[in-house]
All heavy atoms as TSV, in Angstrom:
chain	resi	resn	atom	element	x	y	z
A	1	MET	N	N	0.841	-1.169	0.000
A	1	MET	CA	C	0.000	0.000	0.000
A	1	MET	C	C	0.888	1.234	0.000
A	1	MET	O	O	1.863	1.296	0.712
A	1	MET	CB	C	-0.885	0.004	1.247
A	1	MET	CG	C	-1.690	1.264	1.373
A	1	MET	SD	S	-2.655	1.356	2.881
A	1	MET	CE	C	-3.503	-0.182	2.865
A	2	THR	N	N	0.515	2.181	-0.790
A	2	THR	CA	C	1.226	3.446	-0.803
A	2	THR	C	C	0.233	4.556	-0.527
A	2	THR	O	O	-0.978	4.334	-0.545
A	2	THR	CB	C	1.883	3.695	-2.179
A	2	THR	OG1	O	0.846	3.858	-3.149
A	2	THR	CG2	C	2.822	2.574	-2.567
A	3	THR	N	N	0.741	5.746	-0.281
A	3	THR	CA	C	-0.163	6.865	-0.043
A	3	THR	C	C	-0.966	7.181	-1.288
A	3	THR	O	O	-2.013	7.783	-1.210
A	3	THR	CB	C	0.614	8.112	0.417
A	3	THR	OG1	O	1.622	8.389	-0.535
A	3	THR	CG2	C	1.215	7.912	1.783
A	4	ARG	N	N	-0.502	6.741	-2.459
A	4	ARG	CA	C	-1.259	6.969	-3.690
A	4	ARG	C	C	-2.493	6.080	-3.775
A	4	ARG	O	O	-3.476	6.442	-4.392
A	4	ARG	CB	C	-0.388	6.699	-4.911
A	4	ARG	CG	C	0.743	7.643	-5.077
A	4	ARG	CD	C	1.537	7.217	-6.289
A	4	ARG	NE	N	2.920	7.529	-6.100
A	4	ARG	CZ	C	3.625	8.254	-6.937
A	4	ARG	NH1	N	3.086	8.717	-8.013
A	4	ARG	NH2	N	4.880	8.514	-6.703
A	5	THR	N	N	-2.432	4.891	-3.205
A	5	THR	CA	C	-3.570	3.981	-3.304
A	5	THR	C	C	-4.548	4.162	-2.156
A	5	THR	O	O	-5.657	3.684	-2.224
A	5	THR	CB	C	-3.114	2.511	-3.342
A	5	THR	OG1	O	-2.401	2.214	-2.144
A	5	THR	CG2	C	-2.236	2.243	-4.540
A	6	LEU	N	N	-4.142	4.869	-1.119
A	6	LEU	CA	C	-4.987	5.105	0.038
A	6	LEU	C	C	-5.436	6.557	0.012
A	6	LEU	O	O	-4.621	7.463	0.078
A	6	LEU	CB	C	-4.212	4.826	1.325
A	6	LEU	CG	C	-4.954	5.016	2.634
A	6	LEU	CD1	C	-6.099	4.023	2.752
A	6	LEU	CD2	C	-4.007	4.841	3.791
A	7	LYS	N	N	-6.735	6.781	-0.126
A	7	LYS	CA	C	-7.276	8.131	-0.190
A	7	LYS	C	C	-8.211	8.349	0.992
A	7	LYS	O	O	-9.062	7.514	1.284
A	7	LYS	CB	C	-8.081	8.329	-1.478
A	7	LYS	CG	C	-7.325	7.989	-2.733
A	7	LYS	CD	C	-6.616	9.177	-3.265
A	7	LYS	CE	C	-6.055	8.835	-4.627
A	7	LYS	NZ	N	-4.798	9.394	-4.898
A	8	VAL	N	N	-8.030	9.457	1.661
A	8	VAL	CA	C	-8.922	9.834	2.759
A	8	VAL	C	C	-9.484	11.200	2.411
A	8	VAL	O	O	-8.739	12.153	2.182
A	8	VAL	CB	C	-8.198	9.885	4.119
A	8	VAL	CG1	C	-9.165	10.279	5.215
A	8	VAL	CG2	C	-7.561	8.549	4.443
A	9	SER	N	N	-10.801	11.277	2.330
A	9	SER	CA	C	-11.441	12.553	2.054
A	9	SER	C	C	-12.404	12.871	3.197
A	9	SER	O	O	-12.706	12.019	4.024
A	9	SER	CB	C	-12.190	12.503	0.720
A	9	SER	OG	O	-13.181	11.498	0.749
A	10	ILE	N	N	-12.854	14.115	3.210
A	10	ILE	CA	C	-13.809	14.550	4.226
A	10	ILE	C	C	-15.143	14.790	3.524
A	10	ILE	O	O	-15.213	15.556	2.562
A	10	ILE	CB	C	-13.340	15.852	4.919
A	10	ILE	CG1	C	-11.933	15.686	5.487
A	10	ILE	CG2	C	-14.339	16.284	5.987
A	10	ILE	CD1	C	-11.806	14.637	6.560
A	11	GLU	N	N	-16.170	14.131	4.002
A	11	GLU	CA	C	-17.519	14.301	3.461
A	11	GLU	C	C	-18.496	14.414	4.624
A	11	GLU	O	O	-18.572	13.507	5.458
A	11	GLU	CB	C	-17.901	13.118	2.573
A	11	GLU	CG	C	-17.030	12.973	1.325
A	11	GLU	CD	C	-17.373	11.749	0.503
A	11	GLU	OE1	O	-18.413	11.103	0.777
A	11	GLU	OE2	O	-16.596	11.441	-0.411
A	12	ASN	N	N	-19.183	15.525	4.699
A	12	ASN	CA	C	-20.173	15.752	5.765
A	12	ASN	C	C	-19.579	15.518	7.147
A	12	ASN	O	O	-20.157	14.822	7.978
A	12	ASN	CB	C	-21.405	14.872	5.556
A	12	ASN	CG	C	-22.104	15.160	4.249
A	12	ASN	OD1	O	-22.260	16.310	3.866
A	12	ASN	ND2	N	-22.485	14.117	3.541
A	13	ALA	N	N	-18.397	16.086	7.392
A	13	ALA	CA	C	-17.700	15.999	8.679
A	13	ALA	C	C	-17.308	14.566	9.054
A	13	ALA	O	O	-17.140	14.247	10.228
A	13	ALA	CB	C	-18.528	16.629	9.786
A	14	GLU	N	N	-17.136	13.714	8.059
A	14	GLU	CA	C	-16.689	12.334	8.296
A	14	GLU	C	C	-15.496	12.040	7.398
A	14	GLU	O	O	-15.436	12.496	6.253
A	14	GLU	CB	C	-17.795	11.329	7.992
A	14	GLU	CG	C	-18.967	11.430	8.934
A	14	GLU	CD	C	-20.025	10.378	8.648
A	14	GLU	OE1	O	-20.028	9.772	7.562
A	14	GLU	OE2	O	-20.865	10.171	9.530
A	15	ALA	N	N	-14.550	11.275	7.924
A	15	ALA	CA	C	-13.423	10.819	7.114
A	15	ALA	C	C	-13.873	9.610	6.304
A	15	ALA	O	O	-14.414	8.648	6.849
A	15	ALA	CB	C	-12.242	10.440	8.003
A	16	VAL	N	N	-13.666	9.683	4.999
A	16	VAL	CA	C	-14.044	8.599	4.097
A	16	VAL	C	C	-12.760	8.016	3.525
A	16	VAL	O	O	-11.967	8.721	2.906
A	16	VAL	CB	C	-14.958	9.110	2.963
A	16	VAL	CG1	C	-15.296	7.988	2.000
A	16	VAL	CG2	C	-16.214	9.742	3.539
A	17	ILE	N	N	-12.547	6.726	3.753
A	17	ILE	CA	C	-11.323	6.047	3.328
A	17	ILE	C	C	-11.628	5.231	2.079
A	17	ILE	O	O	-12.545	4.413	2.068
A	17	ILE	CB	C	-10.798	5.130	4.448
A	17	ILE	CG1	C	-10.527	5.961	5.693
A	17	ILE	CG2	C	-9.568	4.361	3.989
A	17	ILE	CD1	C	-10.391	5.157	6.950
A	18	ARG	N	N	-10.835	5.475	1.036
A	18	ARG	CA	C	-10.980	4.717	-0.203
A	18	ARG	C	C	-9.646	4.034	-0.491
A	18	ARG	O	O	-8.591	4.654	-0.439
A	18	ARG	CB	C	-11.338	5.650	-1.349
A	18	ARG	CG	C	-12.759	6.177	-1.280
A	18	ARG	CD	C	-13.033	7.075	-2.474
A	18	ARG	NE	N	-14.388	7.454	-2.726
A	18	ARG	CZ	C	-15.205	8.116	-1.934
A	18	ARG	NH1	N	-14.832	8.423	-0.770
A	18	ARG	NH2	N	-16.416	8.454	-2.284
A	19	MET	N	N	-9.742	2.756	-0.810
A	19	MET	CA	C	-8.547	1.989	-1.152
A	19	MET	C	C	-8.965	0.786	-1.987
A	19	MET	O	O	-10.115	0.344	-1.909
A	19	MET	CB	C	-7.818	1.524	0.116
A	19	MET	CG	C	-8.621	0.604	0.989
A	19	MET	SD	S	-7.858	0.216	2.566
A	19	MET	CE	C	-6.389	-0.592	2.082
A	20	PRO	N	N	-8.062	0.257	-2.797
A	20	PRO	CA	C	-8.390	-0.924	-3.597
A	20	PRO	C	C	-8.739	-2.110	-2.689
A	20	PRO	O	O	-8.107	-2.314	-1.648
A	20	PRO	CB	C	-7.115	-1.201	-4.390
A	20	PRO	CG	C	-6.361	0.082	-4.371
A	20	PRO	CD	C	-6.711	0.742	-3.079
A	21	LEU	N	N	-9.738	-2.859	-3.087
A	21	LEU	CA	C	-10.146	-4.024	-2.287
A	21	LEU	C	C	-9.019	-5.028	-2.092
A	21	LEU	O	O	-8.938	-5.670	-1.049
A	21	LEU	CB	C	-11.342	-4.727	-2.935
A	21	LEU	CG	C	-12.687	-4.056	-2.696
A	21	LEU	CD1	C	-13.774	-4.774	-3.489
A	21	LEU	CD2	C	-13.034	-4.044	-1.219
A	22	ASP	N	N	-8.132	-5.138	-3.065
A	22	ASP	CA	C	-7.051	-6.123	-2.919
A	22	ASP	C	C	-6.013	-5.699	-1.880
A	22	ASP	O	O	-5.131	-6.475	-1.543
A	22	ASP	CB	C	-6.392	-6.438	-4.260
A	22	ASP	CG	C	-5.763	-5.231	-4.927
A	22	ASP	OD1	O	-6.084	-4.090	-4.530
A	22	ASP	OD2	O	-4.955	-5.427	-5.847
A	23	GLU	N	N	-6.118	-4.478	-1.345
A	23	GLU	CA	C	-5.187	-4.034	-0.308
A	23	GLU	C	C	-5.823	-4.004	1.087
A	23	GLU	O	O	-5.150	-3.704	2.066
A	23	GLU	CB	C	-4.642	-2.648	-0.665
A	23	GLU	CG	C	-3.786	-2.688	-1.920
A	23	GLU	CD	C	-3.121	-1.376	-2.209
A	23	GLU	OE1	O	-3.182	-0.461	-1.365
A	23	GLU	OE2	O	-2.523	-1.263	-3.284
A	24	VAL	N	N	-7.093	-4.334	1.169
A	24	VAL	CA	C	-7.793	-4.311	2.459
A	24	VAL	C	C	-7.185	-5.316	3.436
A	24	VAL	O	O	-6.968	-5.001	4.606
A	24	VAL	CB	C	-9.308	-4.571	2.270
A	24	VAL	CG1	C	-10.010	-4.775	3.604
A	24	VAL	CG2	C	-9.942	-3.410	1.518
A	25	HIS	N	N	-6.879	-6.504	2.965
A	25	HIS	CA	C	-6.321	-7.522	3.862
A	25	HIS	C	C	-4.997	-7.045	4.468
A	25	HIS	O	O	-4.761	-7.218	5.667
A	25	HIS	CB	C	-6.112	-8.845	3.132
A	25	HIS	CG	C	-5.504	-9.894	4.000
A	25	HIS	ND1	N	-6.200	-10.527	4.997
A	25	HIS	CD2	C	-4.240	-10.399	4.040
A	25	HIS	CE1	C	-5.398	-11.379	5.616
A	25	HIS	NE2	N	-4.204	-11.321	5.058
A	26	GLY	N	N	-4.143	-6.428	3.654
A	26	GLY	CA	C	-2.873	-5.925	4.163
A	26	GLY	C	C	-3.066	-4.892	5.264
A	26	GLY	O	O	-2.340	-4.889	6.265
A	27	LEU	N	N	-4.052	-4.015	5.101
A	27	LEU	CA	C	-4.340	-3.020	6.139
A	27	LEU	C	C	-4.840	-3.703	7.406
A	27	LEU	O	O	-4.419	-3.357	8.508
A	27	LEU	CB	C	-5.362	-2.003	5.643
A	27	LEU	CG	C	-5.784	-0.941	6.658
A	27	LEU	CD1	C	-4.593	-0.117	7.123
A	27	LEU	CD2	C	-6.866	-0.050	6.078
A	28	ARG	N	N	-5.717	-4.688	7.254
A	28	ARG	CA	C	-6.222	-5.409	8.424
A	28	ARG	C	C	-5.092	-6.092	9.179
A	28	ARG	O	O	-5.043	-6.047	10.408
A	28	ARG	CB	C	-7.274	-6.437	7.996
A	28	ARG	CG	C	-8.556	-5.785	7.490
A	28	ARG	CD	C	-9.619	-6.792	7.126
A	28	ARG	NE	N	-9.955	-7.558	8.314
A	28	ARG	CZ	C	-10.144	-8.880	8.310
A	28	ARG	NH1	N	-10.035	-9.574	7.192
A	28	ARG	NH2	N	-10.463	-9.504	9.409
A	29	VAL	N	N	-4.165	-6.693	8.463
A	29	VAL	CA	C	-3.023	-7.353	9.097
A	29	VAL	C	C	-2.156	-6.322	9.813
A	29	VAL	O	O	-1.732	-6.525	10.952
A	29	VAL	CB	C	-2.191	-8.143	8.055
A	29	VAL	CG1	C	-0.871	-8.605	8.644
A	29	VAL	CG2	C	-2.983	-9.330	7.536
A	30	ALA	N	N	-1.916	-5.191	9.157
A	30	ALA	CA	C	-1.064	-4.158	9.738
A	30	ALA	C	C	-1.675	-3.556	10.999
A	30	ALA	O	O	-0.951	-3.141	11.902
A	30	ALA	CB	C	-0.808	-3.056	8.708
A	31	LEU	N	N	-2.996	-3.498	11.077
A	31	LEU	CA	C	-3.663	-2.901	12.234
A	31	LEU	C	C	-3.917	-3.903	13.356
A	31	LEU	O	O	-4.342	-3.511	14.447
A	31	LEU	CB	C	-4.987	-2.255	11.812
A	31	LEU	CG	C	-4.854	-1.067	10.862
A	31	LEU	CD1	C	-6.233	-0.574	10.459
A	31	LEU	CD2	C	-4.035	0.040	11.483
A	32	HIS	N	N	-3.652	-5.171	13.106
A	32	HIS	CA	C	-3.870	-6.202	14.126
A	32	HIS	C	C	-2.884	-5.991	15.273
A	32	HIS	O	O	-1.700	-5.761	15.046
A	32	HIS	CB	C	-3.684	-7.592	13.518
A	32	HIS	CG	C	-4.207	-8.682	14.377
A	32	HIS	ND1	N	-3.456	-9.271	15.361
A	32	HIS	CD2	C	-5.415	-9.272	14.430
A	32	HIS	CE1	C	-4.178	-10.187	15.974
A	32	HIS	NE2	N	-5.372	-10.199	15.421
A	33	PRO	N	N	-3.343	-6.059	16.516
A	33	PRO	CA	C	-2.425	-5.862	17.650
A	33	PRO	C	C	-1.302	-6.900	17.657
A	33	PRO	O	O	-1.508	-8.057	17.292
A	33	PRO	CB	C	-3.314	-6.058	18.879
A	33	PRO	CG	C	-4.710	-6.025	18.392
A	33	PRO	CD	C	-4.698	-6.348	16.938
A	34	ARG	N	N	-0.124	-6.458	18.062
A	34	ARG	CA	C	1.013	-7.367	18.198
A	34	ARG	C	C	1.294	-7.583	19.667
A	34	ARG	O	O	1.112	-6.687	20.489
A	34	ARG	CB	C	2.268	-6.759	17.549
A	34	ARG	CG	C	2.194	-6.638	16.061
A	34	ARG	CD	C	3.473	-6.084	15.461
A	34	ARG	NE	N	3.904	-4.853	16.106
A	34	ARG	CZ	C	5.053	-4.725	16.790
A	34	ARG	NH1	N	5.880	-5.726	16.902
A	34	ARG	NH2	N	5.374	-3.575	17.352
A	35	LEU	N	N	1.780	-8.747	20.008
A	35	LEU	CA	C	2.189	-9.041	21.372
A	35	LEU	C	C	3.545	-8.400	21.639
A	35	LEU	O	O	4.337	-8.191	20.713
A	35	LEU	CB	C	2.271	-10.550	21.588
A	35	LEU	CG	C	0.968	-11.329	21.391
A	35	LEU	CD1	C	1.245	-12.822	21.489
A	35	LEU	CD2	C	-0.062	-10.897	22.406
A	36	ALA	N	N	3.821	-8.096	22.877
A	36	ALA	CA	C	5.109	-7.503	23.233
A	36	ALA	C	C	6.236	-8.430	22.796
A	36	ALA	O	O	6.195	-9.640	23.025
A	36	ALA	CB	C	5.180	-7.260	24.736
A	37	GLY	N	N	7.222	-7.870	22.134
A	37	GLY	CA	C	8.364	-8.646	21.680
A	37	GLY	C	C	8.151	-9.368	20.366
A	37	GLY	O	O	9.085	-9.951	19.819
A	38	GLU	N	N	6.946	-9.353	19.852
A	38	GLU	CA	C	6.656	-10.002	18.581
A	38	GLU	C	C	7.315	-9.209	17.446
A	38	GLU	O	O	7.269	-7.981	17.449
A	38	GLU	CB	C	5.139	-10.060	18.376
A	38	GLU	CG	C	4.695	-10.849	17.183
A	38	GLU	CD	C	3.183	-10.939	17.089
A	38	GLU	OE1	O	2.475	-10.151	17.738
A	38	GLU	OE2	O	2.714	-11.801	16.346
A	39	PRO	N	N	7.950	-9.883	16.501
A	39	PRO	CA	C	8.616	-9.153	15.428
A	39	PRO	C	C	7.628	-8.366	14.574
A	39	PRO	O	O	6.475	-8.743	14.427
A	39	PRO	CB	C	9.295	-10.247	14.606
A	39	PRO	CG	C	8.623	-11.507	14.975
A	39	PRO	CD	C	8.061	-11.319	16.353
A	40	GLU	N	N	8.116	-7.255	14.031
A	40	GLU	CA	C	7.292	-6.398	13.187
A	40	GLU	C	C	7.907	-6.372	11.796
A	40	GLU	O	O	9.109	-6.150	11.650
A	40	GLU	CB	C	7.277	-4.986	13.781
A	40	GLU	CG	C	6.561	-3.977	12.942
A	40	GLU	CD	C	6.578	-2.596	13.566
A	40	GLU	OE1	O	7.461	-2.297	14.380
A	40	GLU	OE2	O	5.706	-1.812	13.227
A	41	SER	N	N	7.091	-6.583	10.780
A	41	SER	CA	C	7.633	-6.553	9.419
A	41	SER	C	C	7.685	-5.115	8.919
A	41	SER	O	O	6.901	-4.265	9.325
A	41	SER	CB	C	6.783	-7.411	8.481
A	41	SER	OG	O	5.602	-6.731	8.123
A	42	ASN	N	N	8.614	-4.864	8.034
A	42	ASN	CA	C	8.734	-3.532	7.450
A	42	ASN	C	C	7.523	-3.182	6.604
A	42	ASN	O	O	7.122	-2.025	6.531
A	42	ASN	CB	C	10.009	-3.425	6.620
A	42	ASN	CG	C	11.248	-3.389	7.495
A	42	ASN	OD1	O	11.208	-2.936	8.625
A	42	ASN	ND2	N	12.350	-3.882	6.966
A	43	SER	N	N	6.927	-4.186	5.955
A	43	SER	CA	C	5.779	-3.896	5.094
A	43	SER	C	C	4.556	-3.475	5.915
A	43	SER	O	O	3.851	-2.543	5.530
A	43	SER	CB	C	5.444	-5.094	4.201
A	43	SER	OG	O	5.085	-6.210	4.989
A	44	THR	N	N	4.300	-4.138	7.054
A	44	THR	CA	C	3.153	-3.722	7.859
A	44	THR	C	C	3.413	-2.366	8.511
A	44	THR	O	O	2.496	-1.559	8.651
A	44	THR	CB	C	2.774	-4.758	8.939
A	44	THR	OG1	O	3.886	-4.998	9.788
A	44	THR	CG2	C	2.307	-6.057	8.320
A	45	LYS	N	N	4.664	-2.102	8.852
A	45	LYS	CA	C	5.012	-0.790	9.398
A	45	LYS	C	C	4.762	0.300	8.352
A	45	LYS	O	O	4.208	1.356	8.653
A	45	LYS	CB	C	6.476	-0.778	9.836
A	45	LYS	CG	C	6.909	0.509	10.473
A	45	LYS	CD	C	8.359	0.433	10.926
A	45	LYS	CE	C	8.800	1.746	11.541
A	45	LYS	NZ	N	10.206	1.722	11.932
A	46	ALA	N	N	5.131	0.042	7.110
A	46	ALA	CA	C	4.925	1.005	6.023
A	46	ALA	C	C	3.440	1.243	5.779
A	46	ALA	O	O	3.021	2.380	5.519
A	46	ALA	CB	C	5.603	0.514	4.751
A	47	ILE	N	N	2.626	0.192	5.876
A	47	ILE	CA	C	1.178	0.342	5.687
A	47	ILE	C	C	0.601	1.233	6.777
A	47	ILE	O	O	-0.179	2.148	6.508
A	47	ILE	CB	C	0.485	-1.036	5.672
A	47	ILE	CG1	C	0.861	-1.797	4.400
A	47	ILE	CG2	C	-1.032	-0.887	5.796
A	47	ILE	CD1	C	0.437	-3.249	4.405
A	48	ARG	N	N	0.995	0.987	8.036
A	48	ARG	CA	C	0.491	1.816	9.145
A	48	ARG	C	C	0.911	3.272	8.976
A	48	ARG	O	O	0.124	4.189	9.207
A	48	ARG	CB	C	0.978	1.279	10.489
A	48	ARG	CG	C	0.196	0.090	10.979
A	48	ARG	CD	C	0.491	-0.211	12.439
A	48	ARG	NE	N	1.909	-0.374	12.711
A	48	ARG	CZ	C	2.608	-1.472	12.458
A	48	ARG	NH1	N	1.994	-2.515	11.937
A	48	ARG	NH2	N	3.880	-1.546	12.740
A	49	GLU	N	N	2.150	3.490	8.556
A	49	GLU	CA	C	2.638	4.849	8.370
A	49	GLU	C	C	1.891	5.558	7.243
A	49	GLU	O	O	1.534	6.732	7.372
A	49	GLU	CB	C	4.140	4.842	8.106
A	49	GLU	CG	C	4.952	4.497	9.345
A	49	GLU	CD	C	6.436	4.319	9.058
A	49	GLU	OE1	O	6.844	4.367	7.871
A	49	GLU	OE2	O	7.176	4.124	10.039
A	50	ALA	N	N	1.625	4.866	6.141
A	50	ALA	CA	C	0.874	5.459	5.033
A	50	ALA	C	C	-0.544	5.802	5.466
A	50	ALA	O	O	-1.082	6.865	5.119
A	50	ALA	CB	C	0.847	4.504	3.837
A	51	PHE	N	N	-1.163	4.919	6.235
A	51	PHE	CA	C	-2.521	5.148	6.732
A	51	PHE	C	C	-2.526	6.356	7.667
A	51	PHE	O	O	-3.389	7.235	7.559
A	51	PHE	CB	C	-3.011	3.879	7.441
A	51	PHE	CG	C	-4.469	3.881	7.786
A	51	PHE	CD1	C	-5.437	4.145	6.835
A	51	PHE	CD2	C	-4.881	3.583	9.071
A	51	PHE	CE1	C	-6.779	4.127	7.148
A	51	PHE	CE2	C	-6.216	3.560	9.400
A	51	PHE	CZ	C	-7.176	3.837	8.435
A	52	ASP	N	N	-1.555	6.424	8.557
A	52	ASP	CA	C	-1.461	7.542	9.492
A	52	ASP	C	C	-1.273	8.864	8.746
A	52	ASP	O	O	-1.926	9.863	9.063
A	52	ASP	CB	C	-0.297	7.307	10.462
A	52	ASP	CG	C	-0.137	8.447	11.448
A	52	ASP	OD1	O	-1.096	8.727	12.188
A	52	ASP	OD2	O	0.948	9.058	11.463
A	53	LYS	N	N	-0.407	8.885	7.751
A	53	LYS	CA	C	-0.162	10.109	6.989
A	53	LYS	C	C	-1.410	10.549	6.222
A	53	LYS	O	O	-1.712	11.743	6.152
A	53	LYS	CB	C	1.006	9.909	6.024
A	53	LYS	CG	C	2.343	9.872	6.720
A	53	LYS	CD	C	3.466	9.652	5.726
A	53	LYS	CE	C	4.793	9.553	6.450
A	53	LYS	NZ	N	5.913	9.329	5.530
A	54	ALA	N	N	-2.120	9.595	5.634
A	54	ALA	CA	C	-3.335	9.937	4.890
A	54	ALA	C	C	-4.386	10.530	5.827
A	54	ALA	O	O	-5.060	11.506	5.480
A	54	ALA	CB	C	-3.885	8.700	4.174
A	55	LEU	N	N	-4.526	9.957	7.020
A	55	LEU	CA	C	-5.484	10.497	7.990
A	55	LEU	C	C	-5.054	11.885	8.460
A	55	LEU	O	O	-5.887	12.789	8.610
A	55	LEU	CB	C	-5.624	9.553	9.184
A	55	LEU	CG	C	-6.319	8.222	8.906
A	55	LEU	CD1	C	-6.209	7.312	10.124
A	55	LEU	CD2	C	-7.770	8.440	8.524
A	56	ALA	N	N	-3.757	12.079	8.681
A	56	ALA	CA	C	-3.252	13.382	9.122
A	56	ALA	C	C	-3.503	14.451	8.065
A	56	ALA	O	O	-3.927	15.563	8.393
A	56	ALA	CB	C	-1.761	13.286	9.442
A	57	ARG	N	N	-3.269	14.114	6.792
A	57	ARG	CA	C	-3.518	15.073	5.719
A	57	ARG	C	C	-4.995	15.450	5.653
A	57	ARG	O	O	-5.343	16.612	5.437
A	57	ARG	CB	C	-3.052	14.517	4.374
A	57	ARG	CG	C	-1.559	14.618	4.176
A	57	ARG	CD	C	-1.159	14.333	2.741
A	57	ARG	NE	N	-1.650	13.048	2.257
A	57	ARG	CZ	C	-1.028	11.900	2.412
A	57	ARG	NH1	N	0.116	11.837	3.034
A	57	ARG	NH2	N	-1.553	10.792	1.923
A	58	ALA	N	N	-5.872	14.485	5.861
A	58	ALA	CA	C	-7.309	14.770	5.851
A	58	ALA	C	C	-7.675	15.708	7.000
A	58	ALA	O	O	-8.474	16.634	6.821
A	58	ALA	CB	C	-8.117	13.471	5.939
A	59	GLN	N	N	-7.094	15.487	8.177
A	59	GLN	CA	C	-7.358	16.376	9.314
A	59	GLN	C	C	-6.886	17.791	9.018
A	59	GLN	O	O	-7.576	18.757	9.330
A	59	GLN	CB	C	-6.627	15.875	10.563
A	59	GLN	CG	C	-7.340	14.775	11.293
A	59	GLN	CD	C	-6.622	14.478	12.600
A	59	GLN	OE1	O	-5.467	14.061	12.587
A	59	GLN	NE2	N	-7.283	14.722	13.695
A	60	ILE	N	N	-5.715	17.921	8.409
A	60	ILE	CA	C	-5.178	19.235	8.086
A	60	ILE	C	C	-6.090	19.950	7.088
A	60	ILE	O	O	-6.424	21.121	7.254
A	60	ILE	CB	C	-3.740	19.115	7.539
A	60	ILE	CG1	C	-2.808	18.689	8.677
A	60	ILE	CG2	C	-3.262	20.419	6.907
A	60	ILE	CD1	C	-1.437	18.237	8.219
A	61	ARG	N	N	-6.509	19.214	6.034
A	61	ARG	CA	C	-7.405	19.826	5.044
A	61	ARG	C	C	-8.715	20.284	5.669
A	61	ARG	O	O	-9.296	21.275	5.263
A	61	ARG	CB	C	-7.693	18.829	3.910
A	61	ARG	CG	C	-6.556	18.667	2.928
A	61	ARG	CD	C	-6.982	17.921	1.683
A	61	ARG	NE	N	-7.688	16.677	1.927
A	61	ARG	CZ	C	-7.114	15.476	2.035
A	61	ARG	NH1	N	-5.814	15.338	1.918
A	61	ARG	NH2	N	-7.846	14.405	2.231
A	62	ALA	N	N	-9.178	19.534	6.665
A	62	ALA	CA	C	-10.434	19.888	7.329
A	62	ALA	C	C	-10.246	20.937	8.411
A	62	ALA	O	O	-11.218	21.393	9.013
A	62	ALA	CB	C	-11.075	18.627	7.930
A	63	GLY	N	N	-8.992	21.322	8.677
A	63	GLY	CA	C	-8.710	22.314	9.718
A	63	GLY	C	C	-8.949	21.794	11.117
A	63	GLY	O	O	-9.315	22.527	12.015
A	64	ARG	N	N	-8.707	20.504	11.330
A	64	ARG	CA	C	-8.962	19.865	12.621
A	64	ARG	C	C	-7.705	19.539	13.394
A	64	ARG	O	O	-7.716	18.718	14.289
A	64	ARG	CB	C	-9.759	18.558	12.413
A	64	ARG	CG	C	-11.083	18.709	11.757
A	64	ARG	CD	C	-12.045	19.394	12.681
A	64	ARG	NE	N	-13.353	19.527	12.072
A	64	ARG	CZ	C	-14.456	19.129	12.649
A	64	ARG	NH1	N	-14.434	18.578	13.834
A	64	ARG	NH2	N	-15.599	19.304	12.047
A	65	VAL	N	N	-6.590	20.179	13.055
A	65	VAL	CA	C	-5.336	19.894	13.775
A	65	VAL	C	C	-4.934	21.088	14.587
A	65	VAL	O	O	-5.122	22.207	14.256
A	65	VAL	CB	C	-4.217	19.524	12.784
A	65	VAL	CG1	C	-2.913	19.251	13.519
A	65	VAL	CG2	C	-4.616	18.317	11.985
């Protein structure tokens, strides 16, 4: 997942997330809680970071930061 494939827009004071269906599973895996000491993959870390950045940009555009 890249920031190009993950789109967050604001519609009626709600964040709307759009992404390809074939990338939904990767996001679900990346957001799954990890146990303490459990290894973290670089790909799931990158997915979480892209998701966080997309949400942050949406907040900034909406003037909510």
